[in-house]
ZADRENDREN-431707 format. One record per residue (C-alpha): x, y, z. Coordinates in steps of 0.02 Angstrom, whole numbers, plus 50000, padded with zeros to 5 digits. Example, Ala and Ser with C-alpha at 12.3 -4.5 7.8 and 13.67 -1.06 7.14 Angstrom:
REM residues 2
506154977550390506844994750357
This chain:
REM residues 371
618945189149057617895192749210616095186949202614815200849198613825201649359611945203149357610945207049514609195199549508607715201249625606585185949623604815185149693603755169849734602055174149811601115160949910599395161349990599965169150155601805172950122602975180049991604695172549964605985184649896607825183349853609215194149784610565185349683612215191049611612265179349463611935162149541612525167549714611165171549841611525187149943609825188250028608305177050045606785179150155605025172450175603895186950218602415180850322600805190650297599525192850434598005182350389596805196150441597645208350321597635195950177595825191150208595285209350208595615210650021594155206749906595235196749787597005190349767597385203149634596955217349754598435212049862599775216949738600095234749801600175228849982601375214849939602445225949828602655238849966603055225250093604425218549977605175235949949605145239750136605995223150174607365226450047607625243950117607745237250295609085224950237610075239050156609855232449979609925246249850608655241749716609425254049593610815241149569609605227849507609805221349329608105212749318606605207149421605895189649399604235183649469603415166649485602285163649336600425161849371598895153749294599075160049116598645153248946599585137248904601335141848844602975133548800604295132448935605575146248949605855163949012604555176948961604515195848961603075202449066602045211748936600315219748932599425203948875600195194149017599735207549144597935207349081597805188349095598585188349268597405201849329595825193349267596425176149321596315168749146596515150749206596075153649388596455164449539598065160149632599345170049731600675165649600599735177249480600455191749581602255186949540602305193949364601295209449412602415214249558603985210749455603335222249317602875236149440604575236149526605585234149365604585247749277605135260749402606945255949375606875254449185607475236449189606685220449118605435209649211605215191049180604285175449230604985157749209604135140949176602415143549255601325128649303600345130449139601845126049030601115115348891602285105748777601225090048772601075080648609599335080248534599175061548560599495063748746597995075348763596705062448708595745056648863594475044248796593015056348822592855068448674592295083048783593755081048905595555084748857597055080148963597895096049024599685100649062599725107649239601305102849333602825108549431603665115249275604875127149362605675114049473605575099849348606475109449213607745116649336608305099549402608255092349226609515105449170610615101649321610645083049281611015086549099612485097249153613125083049262613075071749110614025084649010612555087648894611245100648857609465098548923608895098248741609995083048708609275071348841607765060348874607295061549058605885056849173605635069049317604505065449466604115080449575603465074049741602685087149853600905091149908600495086149730601475073749625601855075849440602885064449329603505072849171604205064949012605605076448956606085072648776607505083248707607025098448810605125097248796603905089748921602905079548796601795070948925601395074049109599985070349229598865084649287599505087749463598085098949518596505088349511596835076549369597705059849355599285051349416599875044849584598975049949743599995062149847600035069250023598485079849985597765074049818596855058549761597635056749588596815044249472595275036249550594045023349477592935034049365591315024349386591435024349575591795043049573590235046149467589195035849589589915045849734589475062249648587665056849619587405048149786586565063649857587715063050007588955076449952588975093849878590135097349730591345106749842591445091949961591895079949821593215091949755593945093049929594065074049933595105074949774596155090349817596565094449997595845079450087596425065949967597955054849974598865053850141597675066350221596175055550176596945039250239598035045050383597475062550429599145070850389600075077550238601765076550327602835062750253604045063350400602605060850522602025045750421603775038450429603745040450619602045031750623602805017350524604315016450641603085014850786602294999650704600775007550619600384994750483599065005350398600305019650380601565007650304600295001050178599755018350121601525025250111602095009850015600575011749900601065029749861602835024149818602095010049713600995022049615602445034049584603515019649522602105013549410601875031149337603735032449301603675015349218602235021149108603205037049067604685026549008603565018348878603215035548803605085036748770605065018648706606315014048841607625026448783607815035048953609475043448996609055046649179607655047449307607535061849432606615061749598606345079149672605185088749789604955087949977604605069249985606305065849906607095069750076606405053050138607815040650106606745025150137605365032050027606595035649886607345018249906605615010449892605215019949732606935015949660606644997349686605284998349552606205008949425608105007849440608134994649302607545008149181608935020749208610015028549344608985037349478609565054949526608885062849685608665081849708607675084349870606585099849892606285113449765607345129049760606135140149665607065156449696608655148949623607685141949475606905158949438608615167049447609375154249328607965157349203608285176049204610165173549190610005162449037609155176848947610265190849013611825180948962611145177448788611115158648817609265157848780608065169248686606755178048790604985173348739603485184448711601815179848787600715171948727601665158948629600585155248476601345138048448600325130648590598555126148543597375118048667595545115448622594965115548802595875131448851595295140248693593505137348748593745145948916
């Protein structure tokens, strides 16, 4: 029996670009990164005001490529900063559209993904989805306790890519994602290490401006007392301190670059400071993975290293030297977000997974409920 073919348009908006793809089932037939003129983007008063411009640009691009949108089965957008929800594929509904438009948990270009998907799909009378946004929250209650009653640990991480590669590894082992205990380290501009227990990410560091290893652009966990002293030194504004933590932290702060390949060239040229900092980043990632293994009480089926930094073979080897005694280390360099969005939509269209309705009431976070 021939497999039914679904044609899916996937949309991943970034700050100055929009990545789009058209897939026939898992097979990509067209992918493009649409670059937006900075002057045009900056002319809009807010991110949300860009949606009509970006939607028209996408439709014009598809038309230029000769892609007939009437043949689409579904449209899937990158999930934005929504309320905390369980992982999975979600229908874009009115509540979601409202929260994306107001920027419930913050303004980000990814908020446009669900809106544009809904607008295009609505005109074609086909479903629109989002898949595993960064606000996926499956953390156990105990993992949210920070030590300061007014501060709760939050789940903000690379959910789309982490869950996508976790499913791939499970398939390689001949199992379902929901049958395995995995530790997934996404290593990009930010670094998040997720504890995947039987299909749920029960603990993960906040990859935005929270804890965990330092990364190419972010400081990760820093000594709290020293940070407080820095904040009250009178030498810095709040925005300057935040920039130290996100944007100018990590490799940027120490070495003036967020490019891992450039750092490796610096090391090859004998730069000892670069070697120390790069080794320290690998050390912190290894330490975070080791801590994550304790959450699973040592019962770890596999470890996965993914994201842009996973292309660095020496870097991966250095991390592996700390953790390969725990479990086999699987490496999936980069992050194929368009493919991951497509796979999420296909699981629902094929009936392999139930589509979810936003918001998912099972998730309850004291901090987010106070926003």
